[in-house]
C-alpha positions as CSV (number, residue, x, y, z in Angstrom):
1,M,0.0,0.0,0.0
2,K,1.1,3.6,-0.6
3,F,-0.3,6.9,0.5
4,T,-0.3,9.4,-2.4
5,N,-2.0,12.3,-4.1
6,L,-4.9,11.5,-6.3
7,T,-6.1,13.0,-9.6
8,A,-9.7,14.3,-9.7
9,K,-10.6,11.4,-12.0
10,E,-9.2,8.8,-9.6
11,F,-11.0,10.5,-6.7
12,R,-14.3,10.7,-8.5
13,E,-14.2,7.1,-9.7
14,F,-13.5,5.8,-6.2
15,T,-15.9,7.9,-4.2
16,D,-18.8,7.3,-6.7
17,K,-18.6,3.6,-5.9
18,M,-18.3,3.8,-2.1
19,P,-21.7,3.8,-0.2
20,N,-20.3,5.7,2.8
21,S,-19.3,8.8,0.7
22,H,-20.7,12.1,1.8
23,F,-21.4,14.9,-0.7
24,T,-18.6,17.0,0.6
25,Q,-16.3,14.2,-0.6
26,M,-17.1,14.6,-4.2
27,T,-14.9,15.9,-7.1
28,A,-17.5,18.6,-7.6
29,N,-16.7,19.9,-4.1
30,Y,-13.0,19.8,-4.9
31,E,-13.6,21.9,-8.0
32,L,-15.7,24.4,-6.0
33,K,-13.0,24.7,-3.3
34,V,-10.3,25.3,-5.9
35,A,-12.5,28.0,-7.6
36,E,-13.0,29.7,-4.2
37,G,-9.3,29.8,-3.8
38,A,-9.0,27.3,-0.9
39,E,-5.9,25.2,-0.6
40,T,-7.4,21.8,-1.4
41,H,-5.8,18.3,-1.4
42,L,-7.0,15.0,-2.9
43,V,-5.1,12.2,-1.2
44,G,-5.6,8.5,-0.8
45,I,-4.2,5.0,-0.6
46,K,-3.4,2.7,-3.6
47,D,-2.9,-1.0,-3.3
48,N,-0.1,-3.0,-4.9
49,N,-2.1,-3.1,-8.2
50,N,-2.3,0.7,-8.2
51,Q,-6.0,0.7,-7.4
52,V,-7.4,3.3,-5.1
53,I,-8.7,1.8,-1.8
54,A,-9.2,5.0,0.2
55,A,-9.6,8.6,-0.6
56,C,-10.0,12.0,1.1
57,L,-10.6,15.6,0.2
58,M,-8.8,17.9,2.6
59,T,-8.6,21.7,2.9
60,A,-5.9,23.8,4.5
61,I,-6.5,27.1,6.3
62,P,-3.7,29.6,7.2
63,V,-3.1,29.8,10.9
64,M,-0.9,32.4,12.7
65,R,0.5,33.6,9.4
66,F,3.1,30.9,8.9
67,F,1.2,27.7,9.6
68,K,-1.9,25.8,8.5
69,S,-4.7,23.7,9.9
70,F,-5.9,20.8,7.9
71,Y,-9.5,19.5,7.8
72,T,-11.3,16.8,6.0
73,N,-15.1,17.3,5.9
74,R,-16.8,13.9,6.4
75,G,-13.7,12.1,5.2
76,P,-12.1,9.8,4.6
77,V,-14.0,7.6,2.2
78,I,-12.7,4.2,3.3
79,D,-13.8,0.8,4.3
80,F,-13.9,1.3,8.0
81,D,-14.3,-2.5,8.6
82,N,-10.7,-2.8,7.4
83,K,-9.0,-1.7,10.6
84,E,-5.5,-2.2,9.3
85,L,-6.3,0.1,6.4
86,V,-7.8,2.7,8.7
87,H,-4.7,2.7,10.9
88,F,-2.4,3.1,7.9
89,F,-4.5,5.9,6.4
90,F,-4.8,8.1,9.5
91,N,-1.2,7.6,10.3
92,E,-0.1,8.6,6.8
93,L,-2.6,11.5,6.7
94,A,-1.0,13.0,9.8
95,Q,2.5,12.7,8.2
96,Y,1.2,14.3,5.1
97,A,-0.2,17.3,7.1
98,K,3.1,17.6,8.9
99,K,5.0,17.9,5.5
100,H,2.7,20.7,4.6
101,N,3.4,22.8,7.7
102,A,0.2,21.9,9.6
103,I,-0.1,22.6,13.3
104,Y,-3.1,20.4,13.7
105,L,-5.4,18.0,11.7
106,R,-9.1,17.8,12.2
107,V,-11.4,15.0,10.9
108,D,-15.1,14.2,11.4
109,P,-15.7,10.9,9.6
110,Y,-19.0,9.9,8.1
111,L,-19.1,7.0,10.5
112,A,-22.1,6.1,12.6
113,Y,-21.8,5.8,16.4
114,Q,-25.4,5.0,17.4
115,Y,-28.9,4.7,15.9
116,R,-31.7,6.3,17.8
117,N,-35.4,7.0,17.4
118,H,-36.8,10.6,17.4
119,E,-37.4,10.4,21.2
120,G,-33.7,10.0,21.6
121,D,-33.7,6.4,22.7
122,V,-30.8,4.3,21.5
123,L,-32.0,1.6,19.2
124,E,-28.6,0.1,18.3
125,N,-24.9,0.6,18.7
126,A,-23.3,0.9,15.2
127,G,-20.4,-1.3,16.3
128,N,-17.7,1.4,15.8
129,D,-16.6,1.9,19.5
130,W,-13.2,0.5,18.5
131,F,-12.7,3.6,16.3
132,F,-12.4,5.9,19.4
133,D,-9.6,3.7,20.8
134,K,-7.9,3.5,17.5
135,M,-7.9,7.3,17.1
136,K,-6.6,7.8,20.6
137,Q,-3.8,5.3,19.8
138,L,-2.9,7.4,16.7
139,G,-2.8,10.6,18.8
140,F,-6.2,12.1,17.9
141,K,-8.3,13.6,20.7
142,H,-12.0,13.2,20.5
143,Q,-13.8,16.6,20.8
144,G,-16.8,15.2,22.7
145,F,-20.3,14.1,22.0
146,F,-21.7,17.6,21.4
147,T,-25.2,18.4,20.5
148,G,-26.7,21.4,18.7
149,F,-25.8,23.4,15.6
150,H,-22.3,24.9,15.5
151,S,-20.9,27.1,12.8
152,D,-17.4,25.4,13.0
153,K,-18.6,21.8,13.2
154,Q,-20.7,19.4,11.2
155,V,-23.9,18.4,12.9
156,R,-23.6,15.0,14.7
157,F,-27.2,13.9,14.2
158,H,-29.0,13.1,10.9
159,S,-32.6,12.0,10.4
160,V,-32.4,9.2,7.8
161,L,-35.1,7.2,6.0
162,D,-33.9,3.8,4.8
163,L,-35.5,3.0,1.4
164,T,-33.8,-0.4,1.0
165,D,-36.2,-2.8,-0.6
166,K,-39.1,-0.4,-0.2
167,T,-41.8,0.6,-2.6
168,E,-43.8,3.9,-2.8
169,K,-46.6,2.1,-0.9
170,D,-44.3,0.9,1.8
171,V,-43.0,4.4,2.4
172,L,-46.5,5.9,2.6
173,K,-47.6,3.1,4.9
174,G,-44.8,3.9,7.3
175,M,-45.7,7.6,7.7
176,D,-47.7,8.9,10.7
177,S,-51.3,10.0,10.1
178,L,-50.5,13.7,9.5
179,R,-47.7,13.0,7.0
180,K,-49.8,10.4,5.3
181,R,-52.8,12.7,5.1
182,N,-50.9,15.6,3.7
183,T,-49.0,13.5,1.2
184,K,-52.2,12.1,-0.2
185,K,-53.7,15.6,-0.1
186,V,-51.1,17.2,-2.3
187,Q,-51.5,14.5,-4.9
188,K,-55.0,15.8,-5.7
189,N,-55.1,19.5,-4.7
190,G,-53.4,21.2,-7.7
191,V,-49.8,21.2,-6.2
192,K,-47.3,20.7,-8.9
193,I,-43.5,20.3,-8.8
194,R,-40.8,21.5,-11.2
195,F,-37.1,22.1,-10.8
196,L,-35.6,25.5,-10.7
197,N,-32.6,26.5,-12.8
198,K,-29.8,28.9,-11.9
199,E,-31.6,32.0,-13.1
200,E,-34.6,31.0,-11.0
201,L,-32.7,30.4,-7.8
202,P,-33.9,33.8,-6.3
203,I,-37.3,32.1,-5.9
204,F,-35.8,29.5,-3.6
205,R,-33.7,32.2,-1.8
206,Q,-36.9,34.2,-1.1
207,F,-38.5,31.2,0.5
208,M,-35.4,30.6,2.6
209,E,-35.3,34.3,3.7
210,E,-38.9,34.2,4.8
211,T,-38.5,30.9,6.6
212,S,-35.3,31.9,8.4
213,E,-37.0,35.0,9.7
214,T,-40.1,33.1,10.8
215,K,-38.1,30.4,12.6
216,A,-35.2,32.6,13.7
217,F,-32.2,30.8,12.2
218,D,-29.2,31.9,10.3
219,D,-29.3,30.7,6.7
220,R,-26.3,30.4,4.3
221,N,-25.6,33.3,2.0
222,D,-26.6,33.5,-1.7
223,S,-23.1,32.4,-3.0
224,F,-23.2,29.2,-1.0
225,Y,-26.2,28.0,-3.0
226,Y,-25.2,29.5,-6.3
227,N,-21.8,28.0,-6.2
228,R,-23.0,24.5,-5.4
229,L,-25.6,24.7,-8.1
230,K,-22.9,25.8,-10.5
231,Y,-20.2,23.2,-9.6
232,Y,-22.3,20.2,-8.4
233,K,-24.4,20.5,-11.6
234,D,-26.8,17.5,-11.8
235,R,-26.0,16.6,-8.2
236,V,-28.1,19.5,-7.1
237,L,-31.9,19.6,-7.5
238,V,-34.0,22.6,-6.5
239,P,-37.7,21.5,-6.6
240,L,-40.4,24.2,-6.5
241,A,-43.9,23.4,-5.4
242,Y,-46.5,25.6,-6.9
243,M,-50.3,25.8,-7.2
244,D,-52.0,25.2,-10.6
245,F,-55.3,26.9,-9.9
246,D,-57.1,25.9,-13.0
247,E,-56.5,22.2,-12.1
248,Y,-57.2,22.8,-8.4
249,I,-60.5,24.6,-9.0
250,E,-61.6,21.9,-11.4
251,E,-60.8,19.2,-8.8
252,L,-62.8,21.2,-6.2
253,K,-65.8,21.5,-8.6
254,L,-65.7,17.7,-9.1
255,D,-65.6,17.2,-5.3
256,R,-68.6,19.6,-5.1
257,E,-70.6,17.6,-7.5
258,A,-69.9,14.4,-5.6
259,L,-70.8,16.1,-2.3
260,T,-74.1,17.4,-3.8
261,K,-75.0,14.0,-4.9
262,D,-74.3,12.5,-1.5
263,I,-76.3,15.2,0.2
264,N,-79.3,14.5,-2.1
265,K,-79.0,10.8,-1.3
266,A,-78.9,11.6,2.4
267,L,-82.1,13.8,2.1
268,K,-83.9,10.9,0.3
269,D,-82.9,8.6,3.1
270,I,-84.3,11.1,5.6
271,E,-87.6,11.1,3.7
272,K,-87.8,7.3,3.7
273,R,-86.7,7.0,7.3
274,P,-87.3,10.3,9.2
275,D,-86.3,8.7,12.5
276,N,-82.9,7.5,11.4
277,K,-80.4,9.8,13.2
278,K,-77.5,8.5,11.1
279,S,-79.0,10.0,8.0
280,Y,-79.3,13.5,9.7
281,N,-75.7,13.3,10.9
282,K,-74.5,12.3,7.5
283,R,-76.4,15.2,5.9
284,D,-75.0,17.7,8.4
285,N,-71.5,16.5,7.9
286,L,-71.8,16.6,4.1
287,E,-73.2,20.1,4.2
288,K,-70.2,21.2,6.3
289,Q,-67.9,19.7,3.7
290,L,-69.8,21.5,1.0
291,V,-69.3,24.9,2.8
292,A,-65.6,24.2,3.2
293,N,-65.4,23.2,-0.4
294,Q,-67.0,26.5,-1.5
295,Q,-64.6,28.4,0.8
296,K,-61.6,26.7,-1.0
297,I,-63.0,27.6,-4.4
298,D,-63.5,31.2,-3.4
299,E,-59.9,31.3,-2.0
300,A,-58.5,29.7,-5.1
301,K,-60.2,32.1,-7.4
302,A,-59.1,35.1,-5.4
303,L,-55.5,33.9,-5.3
304,Q,-55.7,33.2,-9.0
305,E,-56.9,36.7,-9.7
306,E,-54.1,38.2,-7.6
307,H,-51.2,36.0,-8.5
308,G,-52.1,34.3,-11.8
309,N,-52.7,30.7,-12.5
310,E,-49.4,29.5,-11.0
311,L,-48.5,30.4,-7.4
312,P,-45.1,29.3,-5.9
313,I,-45.6,28.0,-2.4
314,S,-42.4,26.2,-1.3
315,A,-38.9,25.3,-2.5
316,A,-36.0,23.2,-1.4
317,F,-32.4,22.4,-2.1
318,F,-31.2,18.8,-2.4
319,I,-27.7,17.4,-2.9
320,I,-27.4,14.0,-4.4
321,N,-24.7,11.4,-4.9
322,P,-25.1,7.8,-6.1
323,F,-26.0,6.5,-2.6
324,E,-27.8,9.4,-0.9
325,V,-30.4,12.0,-1.5
326,V,-29.9,14.9,1.0
327,Y,-32.6,17.4,1.9
328,Y,-30.2,20.2,2.7
329,A,-32.6,23.2,3.1
330,G,-36.1,24.2,2.4
331,G,-38.5,27.1,2.8
332,T,-42.2,27.7,2.6
333,A,-44.4,30.8,2.2
334,N,-46.0,31.0,5.6
335,E,-49.2,32.5,4.1
336,F,-49.7,29.4,2.0
337,R,-48.6,26.6,4.3
338,H,-52.1,25.1,4.3
339,F,-51.4,24.0,0.7
340,A,-48.7,21.6,2.1
341,G,-46.1,22.4,-0.6
342,S,-43.3,21.0,1.5
343,Y,-45.0,17.6,1.6
344,A,-45.3,17.6,-2.2
345,I,-41.6,18.3,-2.4
346,Q,-40.6,15.5,0.0
347,W,-42.9,13.0,-1.8
348,K,-41.4,14.0,-5.2
349,M,-37.8,13.5,-3.9
350,I,-38.5,10.3,-2.1
351,N,-39.9,8.9,-5.3
352,Y,-36.8,10.3,-7.1
353,A,-34.7,8.2,-4.8
354,L,-36.8,5.1,-5.3
355,E,-36.7,5.5,-9.1
356,H,-32.9,5.9,-9.1
357,G,-32.2,3.0,-6.7
358,I,-30.9,5.3,-4.0
359,N,-31.5,3.6,-0.6
360,R,-30.7,6.5,1.7
361,Y,-33.0,9.5,2.0
362,N,-31.4,11.9,4.4
363,F,-33.6,14.6,6.0
364,Y,-30.2,15.9,7.3
365,G,-29.3,17.6,10.5
366,I,-31.0,17.8,13.9
367,T,-29.6,19.1,17.1
368,G,-29.6,15.9,19.1
369,D,-31.8,17.6,21.7
370,F,-34.9,15.5,21.8
371,S,-36.8,17.5,24.5
372,E,-40.1,19.3,23.7
373,D,-38.4,22.7,24.1
374,A,-35.5,21.9,21.8
375,E,-34.8,24.7,19.2
376,D,-35.7,22.2,16.4
377,A,-38.5,20.4,18.1
378,G,-40.9,21.1,15.2
379,V,-38.3,19.9,12.7
380,V,-37.7,16.7,14.6
381,K,-41.5,16.0,14.7
382,F,-41.7,16.6,11.0
383,K,-38.9,14.2,10.2
384,K,-40.1,11.6,12.7
385,G,-43.4,11.5,10.9
386,Y,-41.8,9.9,7.8
387,N,-40.7,6.9,9.9
388,A,-37.0,8.0,9.7
389,D,-34.4,7.0,12.3
390,V,-31.7,9.1,13.8
391,V,-28.0,8.4,13.0
392,E,-25.6,9.8,15.5
393,Y,-22.0,10.1,14.1
394,V,-18.7,9.7,15.9
395,G,-17.9,13.4,15.9
396,D,-14.7,15.4,15.6
397,F,-11.1,14.3,16.3
398,I,-8.1,16.6,16.4
399,K,-4.5,15.6,16.3
400,P,-1.8,18.2,17.1
401,I,0.9,18.0,14.5
402,N,3.2,20.7,15.7
403,K,2.6,20.5,19.5
404,P,4.5,23.6,20.7
405,I,2.8,25.9,18.1
406,Y,-0.6,24.2,18.6
407,N,-0.4,24.9,22.4
408,I,0.3,28.6,21.6
409,Y,-2.5,28.6,19.1
410,K,-4.9,27.1,21.7
411,K,-4.0,29.7,24.3
412,L,-4.5,32.5,21.9
413,K,-7.8,31.1,20.8
414,D,-9.1,30.7,24.3
415,I,-8.2,34.3,25.1
416,K,-10.0,35.4,21.9
417,D,-13.1,33.3,22.7
418,K,-13.4,34.8,26.2
419,K,-13.5,38.4,24.9
C-alpha cells in the first residue's frame, strides 16, 4: 500500500462507488473549493495493483501567518471495517499534514456511532466503538459528544429514512397519520413540482429568507447555494412546489358535484326513514364539507386573480450522490402553508430516490436535543413523521501536528473566545 495524491478522475471514480461517501467528498466539491481559492488536497491509498482503496478531500487554512490547519469534511472515504487500512490511512494523513506545515489536523468521519429514534432512545450501537480507541492510539483527541448546531462543526445527528427494498406504498404506509394525510392531499389539490434552474434560484432564496425570519435561524448566503448549483451540476436539484389553480379549481368542482349527490342521497334517506339519526348526521357532515369546499373555491379564485394561475408556495435544495439524497434546506411561504407544498416536495424527492435506486433518503441535521423545548422540536417532529431513524455520528477528532505551536494557538484562541 502507498499513500499518495490522487487525480480528480481517480478520486471521482472511487468515491462514486463507495456507499459511505458524503457529498462533501465529491470531485465537484473539490472543483468548488479550488475555484473559491481554498488550498485543497486530494489524497488516498493505492494497493499493490495501483487501485485506489481509500480517498480523502482535505482543505488547509492559514493559521498564525506561517502555519496551517488541515481539515477533512466527512472524510475519509474508506472501508472502516478494514482496521489495518484505517490505521495506515490516518497515520499517513498526519504525516502528510506535517509535511505541509500543519499545526493540527481535524477529521469528522461519516461514520455512525449509534442509531436512535426521534425520542432520543438508542436503538442500536453501530459497532464502531473501536474507532475511538484507534484514534486515541494514533494521537487524535475526541472533541466530545456535542449536540446542537455549531458554525465550526458538522452536525452530529442526521434523520435518515432507509429506502432499501421499499416501494412507494411501503413508504406511505410507514408515515404517521399527518404525513400520510398531507402527502395524499397534495396529490390531488393542484400542487405541482418543477425544478428551478440557476436563473430562478432567487425564488428559492426568497422562501429561505422568509423561513429563516419566521423560525429565527441563520441561513447560508446566496453564494453558497449559487456555487453549489454551478459546480455540483446535476447533483443538485431545487424543486419548486406551486399551485396550478385551473386544475385545483376543477378538482374542487368535481368534489362539489360528488358532495351534492351524496347530500341529495342523504335527504332521500331522511324522507324514507325520518327517525334515522345517522342520515341526519350524514347530511350535516356533508353540508359542512360543502361549505368548506366553497370556501376553498373562493380562496383559489381570489389567489388566481391576484397571482395568476401558478403560485409558488415552497422550494427546497437537495444534494445527491449515487447513494444518498440529502434534503439540505427548504422554505415555505407562511401564508400558503395550508397547501402543504413542502409535503409535495418531500414526496417527489422520495420517489426520485426510489426511481434511481438510492436507498438512503437523508432529511439531514437535527440538534440531538430530543426534548419538547428543543430549538428544532418542530423539525424533529416533521422528520419523525416519515418513519425515519436518527443516525448519531462519531464526531470530531483533532491531532496536534506541531505541538508547541498548537499549544500557543490554543491559548490565543481561548483568550479570543473569552473576549
